[in-house]
Residue frames as qw, qx, qy, qz and C-alpha x, y, z in Angstrom:
[[0.579, 0.005, -0.808, -0.110, -1.59, -19.05, -34.50],
 [0.583, -0.467, 0.245, -0.618, -3.78, -20.19, -31.64],
 [0.545, 0.080, -0.830, 0.086, -3.24, -23.17, -29.38],
 [0.704, -0.586, -0.057, -0.396, -5.12, -24.52, -26.38],
 [0.346, 0.447, -0.734, 0.377, -2.67, -25.34, -23.62],
 [0.028, 0.030, 0.850, -0.526, -5.03, -26.20, -20.77],
 [0.562, -0.234, -0.302, -0.734, -8.63, -27.38, -20.69],
 [0.053, -0.005, 0.918, -0.394, -10.73, -29.23, -18.17],
 [0.140, 0.489, 0.858, -0.072, -14.11, -30.57, -19.20],
 [0.148, 0.601, 0.421, 0.663, -14.72, -27.32, -21.12],
 [0.385, -0.845, -0.354, 0.113, -15.00, -25.44, -17.78],
 [0.315, -0.812, 0.238, 0.430, -11.52, -23.92, -17.82],
 [0.777, 0.462, 0.257, 0.342, -9.72, -23.07, -21.02],
 [0.235, -0.770, 0.236, 0.545, -6.56, -21.17, -21.90],
 [0.739, 0.562, 0.266, 0.259, -5.76, -20.26, -25.49],
 [0.380, -0.586, 0.246, 0.672, -2.54, -18.64, -26.69],
 [0.586, 0.714, 0.317, 0.215, -2.57, -16.54, -29.85],
 [0.416, 0.683, -0.180, 0.573, 0.79, -14.93, -30.48],
 [0.235, 0.227, -0.552, 0.767, 1.57, -12.85, -27.41],
 [0.514, -0.295, 0.083, -0.801, -2.05, -12.85, -26.16],
 [0.090, -0.077, -0.969, 0.219, -3.57, -15.26, -23.66],
 [0.541, -0.259, -0.191, -0.777, -7.32, -15.82, -23.47],
 [0.034, 0.005, -0.923, 0.383, -8.83, -17.55, -20.44],
 [0.575, -0.275, -0.321, -0.700, -12.40, -18.82, -20.11],
 [0.070, 0.002, 0.895, -0.441, -14.17, -20.26, -17.09],
 [0.056, -0.527, -0.837, -0.137, -17.79, -21.14, -16.50],
 [0.143, -0.821, -0.425, 0.353, -18.28, -17.63, -15.06],
 [0.081, -0.852, 0.162, 0.491, -15.72, -15.35, -16.72],
 [0.787, 0.415, 0.177, 0.420, -13.66, -14.66, -19.82],
 [0.215, -0.916, 0.152, 0.304, -10.57, -12.44, -20.02],
 [0.767, 0.539, -0.095, 0.336, -7.51, -11.65, -22.11],
 [0.552, -0.721, 0.179, 0.377, -3.94, -11.04, -20.95],
 [0.602, 0.772, -0.131, 0.156, -1.44, -9.26, -23.19],
 [0.792, -0.428, 0.121, 0.419, 2.24, -10.03, -22.78],
 [0.451, 0.038, 0.279, 0.847, 3.41, -7.56, -25.45],
 [0.013, -0.613, -0.373, -0.696, 2.36, -3.99, -26.16],
 [0.382, -0.545, 0.204, -0.718, 0.18, -2.58, -23.38],
 [0.615, 0.021, -0.779, 0.124, 1.05, -5.14, -20.73],
 [0.037, 0.049, -0.749, 0.660, 0.25, -6.29, -17.18],
 [0.414, 0.193, 0.514, -0.726, -3.11, -7.19, -15.67],
 [0.470, 0.465, 0.750, 0.011, -6.30, -7.99, -17.57],
 [0.213, 0.127, 0.442, 0.862, -6.60, -6.35, -20.98],
 [0.249, 0.260, 0.236, -0.903, -9.09, -3.48, -21.17],
 [0.632, 0.220, -0.153, -0.727, -12.63, -4.42, -22.24],
 [0.512, 0.202, -0.815, -0.183, -11.88, -8.16, -22.14],
 [0.034, -0.021, 0.861, -0.507, -13.13, -9.02, -18.64],
 [0.504, -0.178, -0.487, -0.690, -16.56, -10.59, -19.25],
 [0.401, -0.038, 0.719, -0.567, -19.19, -11.60, -16.71],
 [0.124, -0.095, -0.891, -0.427, -20.99, -14.49, -18.41],
 [0.015, 0.490, 0.801, -0.344, -24.03, -14.15, -16.14],
 [0.147, 0.789, 0.326, -0.499, -24.90, -10.59, -17.22],
 [0.631, 0.598, 0.276, 0.410, -22.77, -9.92, -20.30],
 [0.149, -0.984, 0.070, 0.061, -21.09, -6.98, -18.52],
 [0.783, 0.272, -0.126, 0.544, -17.48, -6.03, -19.23],
 [0.460, -0.522, -0.137, 0.705, -14.92, -3.79, -17.58],
 [0.259, 0.918, 0.299, -0.029, -15.11, -0.15, -18.66],
 [0.175, -0.914, 0.247, 0.270, -11.50, 1.00, -18.80],
 [0.405, 0.735, -0.537, -0.084, -7.97, 0.37, -19.98],
 [0.657, 0.150, -0.724, 0.149, -7.45, -2.82, -17.99],
 [0.727, -0.637, -0.050, -0.252, -7.51, -4.25, -14.46],
 [0.767, -0.539, 0.214, 0.276, -4.54, -4.43, -12.06],
 [0.629, 0.685, -0.031, 0.366, -2.41, -2.47, -14.52],
 [0.717, -0.520, -0.044, 0.463, 1.12, -1.73, -13.24],
 [0.252, 0.955, -0.078, 0.138, 3.28, 1.39, -13.48],
 [0.489, 0.565, -0.444, 0.495, 6.58, 2.31, -11.77],
 [0.654, -0.423, -0.460, 0.426, 8.33, 2.49, -8.40],
 [0.032, 0.781, -0.006, 0.624, 8.29, 5.76, -6.46],
 [0.461, -0.320, -0.573, 0.597, 8.95, 7.33, -3.08],
 [0.087, -0.922, -0.370, 0.072, 7.45, 10.41, -1.40],
 [0.373, -0.680, 0.100, 0.623, 9.03, 13.83, -1.84],
 [0.455, 0.846, -0.080, -0.264, 10.09, 16.17, -4.66],
 [0.868, 0.404, -0.097, 0.274, 12.77, 15.32, -7.19],
 [0.645, -0.514, 0.106, 0.555, 16.43, 15.63, -6.21],
 [0.119, 0.844, -0.179, -0.491, 18.37, 18.47, -7.91],
 [0.087, -0.472, 0.761, 0.437, 20.45, 16.05, -10.00],
 [0.602, 0.320, 0.724, -0.104, 17.47, 14.14, -11.41],
 [0.179, 0.002, 0.600, 0.780, 17.56, 14.28, -15.25],
 [0.391, 0.155, -0.009, -0.907, 14.69, 16.19, -16.81],
 [0.601, 0.049, -0.617, -0.506, 13.26, 13.10, -18.48],
 [0.513, -0.167, -0.822, 0.185, 13.08, 11.24, -15.16],
 [0.091, -0.055, 0.426, -0.899, 11.35, 13.92, -13.11],
 [0.025, -0.484, -0.872, 0.060, 7.89, 13.14, -11.71],
 [0.079, -0.392, -0.225, -0.888, 5.28, 15.76, -12.67],
 [0.242, -0.572, -0.727, 0.293, 2.99, 17.18, -10.00],
 [0.038, -0.434, -0.167, 0.885, 1.15, 20.40, -9.19],
 [0.287, 0.063, -0.498, -0.816, -1.48, 19.91, -11.90],
 [0.739, -0.043, 0.071, -0.668, -4.99, 18.49, -12.34],
 [0.818, 0.179, -0.530, -0.132, -3.64, 15.06, -13.27],
 [0.628, 0.079, -0.644, 0.430, -1.27, 14.51, -10.33],
 [0.478, -0.831, -0.261, -0.110, -2.42, 17.10, -7.80],
 [0.003, -0.819, 0.439, -0.371, -0.13, 18.68, -5.22],
 [0.927, -0.327, 0.183, -0.034, 1.33, 15.32, -4.19],
 [0.218, 0.787, -0.573, -0.070, 5.12, 15.46, -4.56],
 [0.928, -0.147, 0.335, 0.066, 6.74, 12.14, -5.39],
 [0.165, 0.721, -0.595, -0.314, 9.83, 11.04, -7.26],
 [0.920, 0.241, -0.277, -0.140, 10.58, 8.04, -9.41],
 [0.581, -0.561, 0.584, 0.082, 12.93, 5.38, -8.13],
 [0.350, -0.138, 0.831, 0.410, 12.80, 2.92, -11.02],
 [0.594, 0.527, -0.033, -0.607, 11.31, 3.00, -14.51],
 [0.159, -0.168, -0.369, -0.900, 9.89, 2.37, -17.08],
 [0.635, 0.060, 0.304, -0.708, 6.15, 2.53, -16.61],
 [0.371, -0.081, 0.918, 0.119, 5.54, -1.16, -17.16],
 [0.547, 0.530, 0.605, -0.233, 2.13, -0.99, -18.84],
 [0.473, 0.855, 0.078, -0.198, 3.04, 1.49, -21.58],
 [0.209, 0.861, -0.459, -0.067, 6.83, 1.24, -21.92],
 [0.616, -0.385, 0.687, 0.039, 8.08, -2.22, -20.95],
 [0.400, 0.441, -0.612, -0.521, 7.07, -3.55, -24.36],
 [0.786, -0.039, -0.581, -0.207, 6.80, -7.14, -23.19],
 [0.515, -0.551, 0.528, -0.390, 6.78, -9.14, -19.98],
 [0.219, 0.200, -0.955, -0.008, 7.88, -12.67, -19.19],
 [0.713, -0.154, 0.150, -0.667, 5.11, -15.10, -18.33],
 [0.176, 0.103, -0.979, -0.026, 4.25, -18.67, -17.44],
 [0.695, -0.218, -0.153, -0.668, 1.06, -20.64, -16.84],
 [0.083, 0.097, -0.964, 0.233, 0.21, -23.35, -14.36],
 [0.637, -0.184, -0.172, -0.729, -3.10, -25.12, -13.81],
 [0.023, -0.041, 0.963, -0.265, -4.77, -27.76, -11.73],
 [0.120, -0.507, -0.841, -0.144, -8.25, -28.96, -10.94],
 [0.138, -0.856, -0.494, 0.063, -10.43, -25.87, -10.89],
 [0.243, -0.869, 0.068, 0.425, -7.65, -23.27, -11.25],
 [0.694, 0.498, 0.102, 0.510, -5.52, -21.55, -13.89],
 [0.375, -0.825, 0.003, 0.422, -2.73, -19.23, -12.75],
 [0.610, 0.658, 0.044, 0.439, -0.79, -16.83, -14.99],
 [0.541, -0.664, 0.003, 0.515, 2.43, -15.35, -13.61],
 [0.501, 0.775, 0.045, 0.381, 3.99, -12.31, -15.26],
 [0.596, -0.655, -0.004, 0.464, 7.23, -10.59, -14.32],
 [0.473, 0.773, 0.010, 0.422, 9.59, -7.79, -15.34],
 [0.613, -0.410, -0.150, 0.658, 12.79, -6.20, -14.03],
 [0.103, 0.975, 0.100, -0.172, 12.96, -2.42, -14.07],
 [0.788, 0.303, 0.120, 0.522, 15.72, -1.18, -16.39],
 [0.234, 0.619, -0.068, 0.746, 16.22, 2.47, -15.34],
 [0.524, -0.606, -0.465, 0.377, 16.86, 4.18, -12.01],
 [0.018, 0.958, 0.014, 0.286, 17.09, 7.77, -10.81],
 [0.328, 0.598, -0.535, 0.499, 20.31, 9.09, -9.19],
 [0.348, -0.452, 0.616, -0.543, 21.25, 7.29, -6.00],
 [0.819, 0.016, 0.480, -0.314, 19.56, 4.04, -7.02],
 [0.058, -0.291, 0.850, 0.435, 20.28, 1.11, -9.32],
 [0.720, 0.111, -0.247, -0.639, 17.84, -0.60, -11.69],
 [0.355, 0.189, -0.915, -0.027, 16.83, -4.23, -11.41],
 [0.437, -0.013, 0.629, -0.642, 13.93, -4.47, -8.95],
 [0.098, -0.107, -0.935, -0.322, 11.66, -7.39, -9.81],
 [0.568, 0.056, 0.194, -0.798, 7.90, -7.01, -10.23],
 [0.074, -0.059, -0.982, -0.161, 5.84, -10.21, -10.25],
 [0.547, 0.027, 0.112, -0.829, 2.09, -10.59, -10.77],
 [0.106, 0.137, 0.984, 0.030, -0.28, -13.54, -10.40],
 [0.557, 0.061, -0.103, -0.822, -3.71, -13.60, -12.06],
 [0.082, -0.033, 0.987, -0.132, -5.65, -16.65, -10.85],
 [0.577, -0.035, -0.311, -0.754, -8.90, -17.90, -12.38],
 [0.232, -0.059, 0.895, -0.377, -11.17, -20.25, -10.46],
 [0.248, -0.288, -0.822, -0.423, -14.00, -22.48, -11.56],
 [0.327, -0.624, -0.709, 0.020, -17.37, -21.37, -10.24],
 [0.301, -0.615, -0.262, 0.680, -16.32, -17.84, -9.24],
 [0.336, 0.871, 0.294, 0.202, -17.24, -14.48, -10.80],
 [0.132, -0.952, 0.277, 0.015, -13.95, -13.04, -9.61],
 [0.792, 0.339, -0.379, 0.337, -10.26, -13.71, -9.91],
 [0.645, -0.700, 0.028, 0.306, -7.53, -13.65, -7.30],
 [0.560, 0.715, -0.120, 0.401, -4.50, -11.49, -8.04],
 [0.665, -0.653, 0.012, 0.362, -1.23, -10.49, -6.45],
 [0.456, 0.802, -0.200, 0.329, 1.60, -8.02, -7.09],
 [0.772, -0.539, 0.022, 0.336, 5.02, -8.42, -5.47],
 [0.348, 0.870, -0.270, 0.220, 8.12, -6.20, -5.65],
 [0.846, -0.333, -0.016, 0.416, 11.62, -7.39, -4.71],
 [0.054, 0.992, -0.072, -0.092, 13.74, -4.30, -4.37],
 [0.784, 0.342, -0.130, 0.501, 17.21, -3.75, -5.84],
 [0.174, 0.562, -0.229, 0.775, 17.70, -0.81, -3.46],
 [0.285, -0.387, -0.648, 0.591, 17.49, 0.31, 0.13],
 [0.102, -0.479, -0.319, -0.811, 14.50, 2.68, 0.22],
 [0.088, -0.001, 0.593, -0.800, 12.88, 4.45, 3.16],
 [0.522, 0.383, 0.495, -0.580, 9.40, 4.34, 1.61],
 [0.054, -0.124, 0.801, 0.583, 9.04, 2.24, -1.54],
 [0.554, 0.407, 0.360, -0.631, 5.78, 2.55, -3.47],
 [0.207, 0.102, 0.838, 0.495, 4.37, 0.51, -6.38],
 [0.409, 0.326, 0.092, -0.847, 1.65, 2.23, -8.41],
 [0.144, 0.202, 0.931, 0.267, -1.16, 0.21, -9.99],
 [0.459, -0.142, -0.219, -0.849, -4.70, 0.72, -11.29],
 [0.140, -0.150, -0.955, 0.214, -7.18, -1.00, -8.97],
 [0.797, 0.153, 0.578, 0.082, -9.55, -2.21, -10.14],
 [0.466, 0.200, 0.480, 0.716, -9.12, 0.00, -13.20],
 [0.074, 0.225, -0.018, -0.971, -10.05, 3.34, -14.76],
 [0.372, 0.559, 0.713, -0.200, -13.57, 4.09, -16.06],
 [0.099, 0.064, 0.468, 0.876, -14.19, 5.43, -19.55],
 [0.100, 0.669, 0.709, -0.200, -17.38, 7.46, -19.73],
 [0.083, 0.310, 0.232, 0.918, -19.06, 10.57, -21.08],
 [0.402, -0.354, 0.074, -0.841, -21.10, 12.32, -18.42],
 [0.420, -0.165, 0.767, -0.456, -21.49, 9.10, -16.45],
 [0.735, 0.224, -0.259, -0.586, -23.16, 7.23, -19.33],
 [0.641, 0.232, -0.731, -0.036, -21.32, 3.94, -18.65],
 [0.416, -0.116, -0.786, 0.443, -21.58, 3.69, -14.85],
 [0.384, -0.742, -0.444, -0.323, -24.08, 4.55, -12.14],
 [0.475, -0.846, 0.158, -0.185, -21.92, 4.99, -9.05],
 [0.522, 0.428, -0.639, 0.369, -18.59, 4.31, -7.37],
 [0.767, -0.620, -0.112, -0.119, -18.18, 2.65, -3.99],
 [0.373, 0.522, -0.581, 0.502, -15.14, 3.35, -1.82],
 [0.675, -0.423, -0.593, 0.116, -15.18, 1.44, 1.46],
 [0.442, -0.240, -0.330, 0.799, -13.35, 4.30, 3.17],
 [0.079, 0.039, -0.063, -0.994, -15.83, 6.90, 1.89],
 [0.494, 0.389, 0.590, -0.506, -19.16, 5.42, 0.74],
 [0.508, 0.485, 0.649, 0.292, -21.24, 5.44, -2.45],
 [0.046, -0.510, 0.142, 0.847, -20.61, 8.30, -4.90],
 [0.640, 0.618, 0.422, -0.175, -23.07, 8.92, -7.78],
 [0.673, 0.239, 0.378, 0.590, -21.62, 9.16, -11.28],
 [0.165, 0.919, 0.230, 0.274, -22.68, 12.82, -11.62],
 [0.481, -0.826, 0.145, 0.255, -19.82, 13.72, -9.24],
 [0.601, -0.254, 0.512, 0.559, -17.40, 12.90, -12.08],
 [0.499, 0.779, 0.371, 0.086, -18.81, 15.17, -14.79],
 [0.192, 0.948, -0.201, 0.154, -16.01, 17.73, -14.36],
 [0.735, 0.271, -0.441, 0.439, -12.27, 17.18, -14.02],
 [0.431, -0.849, 0.192, -0.236, -10.68, 17.54, -10.59],
 [0.295, 0.600, -0.707, 0.230, -7.26, 16.72, -9.14],
 [0.655, -0.101, -0.741, 0.103, -6.54, 13.61, -7.02],
 [0.325, -0.157, -0.615, 0.701, -6.15, 15.55, -3.78],
 [0.283, -0.213, -0.067, -0.933, -9.29, 17.66, -4.28],
 [0.766, -0.143, 0.120, -0.616, -11.80, 14.89, -3.53],
 [0.977, -0.015, -0.024, -0.211, -12.00, 11.23, -2.51],
 [0.448, 0.588, -0.629, 0.241, -8.27, 10.82, -1.85],
 [0.887, -0.453, -0.084, -0.016, -7.21, 8.04, 0.54],
 [0.311, 0.650, -0.586, 0.372, -3.97, 8.33, 2.46],
 [0.736, -0.235, -0.602, 0.203, -2.86, 5.77, 5.00],
 [0.136, -0.641, 0.293, -0.697, -3.13, 7.23, 8.47],
 [0.225, -0.270, 0.762, -0.544, -4.02, 6.29, 12.02],
 [0.690, 0.189, 0.510, -0.478, -7.34, 4.72, 11.02],
 [0.066, 0.197, -0.851, -0.482, -7.05, 1.91, 8.49],
 [0.697, 0.000, -0.112, -0.708, -10.44, 0.83, 7.08],
 [0.733, -0.145, 0.619, -0.242, -11.80, -2.58, 8.04],
 [0.741, 0.320, 0.539, 0.240, -11.99, -3.49, 4.35],
 [0.042, -0.552, 0.327, 0.766, -10.34, -1.88, 1.34],
 [0.479, 0.446, 0.738, 0.165, -12.85, -2.11, -1.51],
 [0.140, 0.482, -0.197, -0.842, -13.06, 0.07, -4.62],
 [0.362, 0.328, 0.856, 0.169, -15.85, -0.68, -7.09],
 [0.256, 0.217, -0.168, -0.927, -17.99, 0.81, -9.81],
 [0.544, 0.377, 0.682, -0.313, -21.60, -0.03, -10.71],
 [0.141, 0.016, 0.691, 0.709, -21.84, -0.70, -14.43],
 [0.444, 0.159, 0.056, -0.880, -24.93, 1.05, -15.78],
 [0.825, 0.091, -0.172, -0.531, -27.73, -1.51, -15.86],
 [0.799, 0.191, -0.565, 0.079, -25.35, -4.23, -14.65],
 [0.800, -0.460, -0.301, 0.241, -23.34, -5.55, -11.70],
 [0.272, -0.914, 0.287, 0.090, -20.60, -3.96, -9.62],
 [0.817, 0.360, -0.289, 0.344, -17.00, -4.49, -10.73],
 [0.523, -0.839, 0.138, -0.059, -14.80, -4.44, -7.64],
 [0.620, 0.427, -0.511, 0.416, -11.11, -4.45, -6.80],
 [0.684, -0.700, -0.010, -0.206, -10.53, -5.46, -3.19],
 [0.363, 0.566, -0.629, 0.389, -7.12, -5.26, -1.49],
 [0.784, -0.350, -0.505, -0.091, -7.15, -8.01, 1.13],
 [0.587, -0.372, -0.351, 0.628, -4.68, -6.44, 3.55],
 [0.071, 0.951, 0.258, 0.152, -5.86, -2.82, 3.98],
 [0.483, -0.787, 0.136, 0.358, -2.62, -1.84, 5.74],
 [0.636, -0.044, 0.446, 0.628, -0.53, -2.28, 2.57],
 [0.302, 0.773, 0.399, 0.391, -2.38, 0.54, 0.75],
 [0.420, -0.201, -0.125, 0.876, -0.34, 3.74, 0.91],
 [0.205, 0.403, 0.028, -0.891, -2.50, 6.04, -1.20],
 [0.317, 0.390, 0.831, 0.238, -5.51, 5.72, -3.53],
 [0.137, 0.235, -0.134, -0.953, -6.95, 8.22, -6.00],
 [0.266, 0.528, 0.799, 0.106, -10.45, 8.37, -7.43],
 [0.049, 0.633, 0.048, -0.771, -10.69, 11.50, -9.55],
 [0.633, 0.671, 0.386, -0.020, -11.83, 12.70, -12.95],
 [0.212, -0.603, 0.425, 0.641, -9.33, 13.50, -15.73],
 [0.440, 0.335, -0.557, -0.620, -11.32, 12.81, -18.91],
 [0.732, -0.158, -0.644, -0.157, -12.07, 9.41, -17.37],
 [0.672, -0.688, 0.140, -0.237, -12.34, 8.28, -13.76],
 [0.470, 0.538, -0.642, 0.280, -8.77, 7.54, -12.63],
 [0.837, -0.503, 0.023, -0.215, -8.56, 4.83, -9.97],
 [0.484, 0.525, -0.603, 0.354, -4.86, 4.73, -9.14],
 [0.796, -0.596, 0.009, -0.103, -3.82, 2.81, -6.05],
 [0.335, 0.658, -0.605, 0.297, -0.37, 2.69, -4.47],
 [0.910, -0.379, -0.169, -0.011, 0.87, -0.16, -2.29],
 [0.718, 0.122, -0.305, 0.614, 3.86, -0.27, 0.00],
 [0.119, -0.840, 0.084, -0.523, 5.10, 3.03, 1.33],
 [0.829, -0.553, 0.076, 0.035, 7.31, 1.06, 3.72],
 [0.115, -0.774, 0.611, 0.121, 11.02, 0.84, 4.45],
 [0.976, 0.200, 0.077, -0.022, 12.57, -1.89, 2.34],
 [0.395, -0.650, 0.561, 0.328, 16.11, -3.22, 2.07],
 [0.412, 0.510, -0.633, -0.413, 17.91, -4.49, -1.00],
 [0.275, 0.096, -0.954, -0.077, 16.67, -8.01, -1.75],
 [0.194, 0.257, 0.763, -0.560, 13.57, -7.61, 0.42],
 [0.103, -0.318, -0.727, -0.600, 10.00, -7.82, -0.87],
 [0.326, 0.241, 0.523, -0.750, 6.53, -6.55, -0.22],
 [0.078, -0.185, -0.839, -0.506, 3.27, -7.64, -1.84],
 [0.472, 0.136, 0.321, -0.810, -0.48, -7.19, -1.97],
 [0.091, 0.196, 0.952, 0.219, -3.27, -9.59, -2.87],
 [0.372, 0.164, 0.001, -0.914, -6.64, -8.72, -4.39],
 [0.399, 0.415, 0.818, -0.014, -10.01, -9.99, -5.45],
 [0.171, 0.318, -0.283, -0.889, -11.18, -8.54, -8.78],
 [0.031, 0.235, 0.931, 0.277, -14.57, -9.39, -10.16],
 [0.341, -0.337, -0.380, -0.791, -18.30, -8.93, -10.54],
 [0.077, -0.230, -0.812, 0.530, -20.78, -8.66, -7.65],
 [0.129, -0.620, -0.651, -0.418, -24.50, -7.99, -7.34],
 [0.380, -0.878, -0.196, -0.215, -24.28, -5.91, -4.18],
 [0.047, 0.724, -0.511, 0.461, -21.94, -4.25, -1.71],
 [0.748, -0.409, 0.395, -0.342, -23.01, -6.83, 0.85],
 [0.977, 0.198, 0.027, 0.071, -21.82, -9.62, -1.44],
 [0.467, 0.686, -0.376, 0.412, -18.45, -7.88, -1.86],
 [0.315, -0.654, 0.494, -0.478, -18.05, -7.61, 1.90],
 [0.921, -0.189, 0.260, -0.218, -18.96, -11.27, 2.44],
 [0.893, 0.367, -0.105, 0.239, -16.41, -12.50, -0.11],
 [0.187, 0.767, -0.405, 0.462, -13.80, -10.05, 1.21],
 [0.559, -0.585, 0.439, -0.390, -14.13, -11.50, 4.68],
 [0.998, 0.047, 0.032, 0.004, -13.39, -15.01, 3.36],
 [0.793, 0.354, -0.090, 0.487, -9.91, -13.88, 2.34],
 [0.126, -0.959, 0.078, -0.241, -9.19, -10.87, 4.54],
 [0.568, -0.730, 0.363, 0.110, -5.56, -10.45, 5.63],
 [0.863, 0.136, 0.335, 0.352, -3.90, -12.29, 2.75],
 [0.064, -0.839, 0.243, 0.483, -0.91, -10.44, 1.23],
 [0.154, 0.500, -0.724, -0.450, 0.28, -12.82, -1.50],
 [0.849, 0.191, 0.412, -0.270, -1.24, -15.56, -3.64],
 [0.199, 0.533, -0.709, -0.415, 0.43, -17.85, -6.17],
 [0.949, 0.121, 0.053, -0.287, -0.10, -21.19, -7.87],
 [0.047, 0.579, -0.812, -0.064, 2.38, -24.06, -7.77],
 [0.017, 0.042, -0.998, -0.053, 1.91, -27.65, -8.90],
 [0.311, -0.408, -0.702, -0.493, -1.74, -26.87, -9.56],
 [0.433, -0.617, -0.603, 0.261, -2.37, -25.60, -6.03],
 [0.067, -0.891, -0.020, -0.450, -3.06, -22.16, -4.67],
 [0.586, 0.137, -0.529, 0.598, -0.17, -21.35, -2.36],
 [0.239, -0.382, 0.370, -0.813, -2.06, -20.37, 0.75],
 [0.046, -0.087, -0.969, 0.228, -3.41, -22.90, 3.27],
 [0.357, 0.379, 0.465, -0.716, -6.71, -21.03, 3.76],
 [0.527, 0.449, -0.287, -0.662, -7.38, -20.98, 0.04],
 [0.285, 0.196, -0.921, -0.181, -6.44, -24.60, -0.50],
 [0.098, 0.211, 0.886, -0.402, -8.92, -25.61, 2.16],
 [0.377, 0.495, 0.375, -0.687, -11.81, -23.36, 1.15],
 [0.485, 0.524, -0.369, -0.595, -11.39, -23.71, -2.62],
 [0.871, -0.016, 0.486, -0.074, -10.73, -27.46, -2.45],
 [0.504, 0.746, -0.392, -0.191, -8.01, -27.08, -5.08],
 [0.866, -0.239, 0.426, 0.109, -6.17, -30.30, -5.87],
 [0.190, -0.440, 0.683, 0.551, -3.39, -31.40, -8.20],
 [0.703, 0.396, -0.199, -0.556, -4.54, -32.18, -11.70]]
């Protein structure tokens, strides 16, 4: 059964059909699943009305688990050990802190919607239910997906409130998302702001995350943190993390598809404390356009919607968002 819960002069529309949400603006359309394969924008549903282009992967801003650097402890149960030393994970030792992998194993997430003049915000959240030895479950993940009238991109945010004291807590996500292809047939190139433009032919053969194009936070943090792919014959689809310092590690490697994992955090966190990242995800005609939009929002770490307003003074001013 489908029901429209928010519309505004046919420019912004949200429809609910069972556990699925469908959002339409004058520039975009997208679906959000709250059961099954959950978190982020559902794969293949993110539509650029101007060009007819869609995302090429399994979803955008898809969320996994909580980790920390280092190999597994001796008492970690076999089913909770993090695999590494292969083409999929590379020689990057990490260990799980809390599970499950939200996208594939949570089953369902809680959600709520709020809207105002020119904005629809969807908040999703989930508490992790399993922990490895030495930790307790219960950390809270929260995500905002925010749709704006007149924009070919959305604003998004992921926040973790930890149930544990952790020296280096990491949240793994897909940003913007993976790329399905066969010999580069679906995309022309990838742009990584910390590396440059990479032609699609570089992804014809599988290689591990730490073999090529791996980003690790170090002494030099890039001015902008932008990861994008050029849809063949269409626009760029970009995922832009607005505070570059929050990115701990980012992969861009081939494993049957282009895997664009990004990890945020990697910081010391106490029980009850939080960290977050904010993003722009959307369609752009050029790298220069991405950079210009990025600079409008640069430095923001969290975005939310309350009482129909974006909860950041800069955004309220520039977007002219008002109560409905």
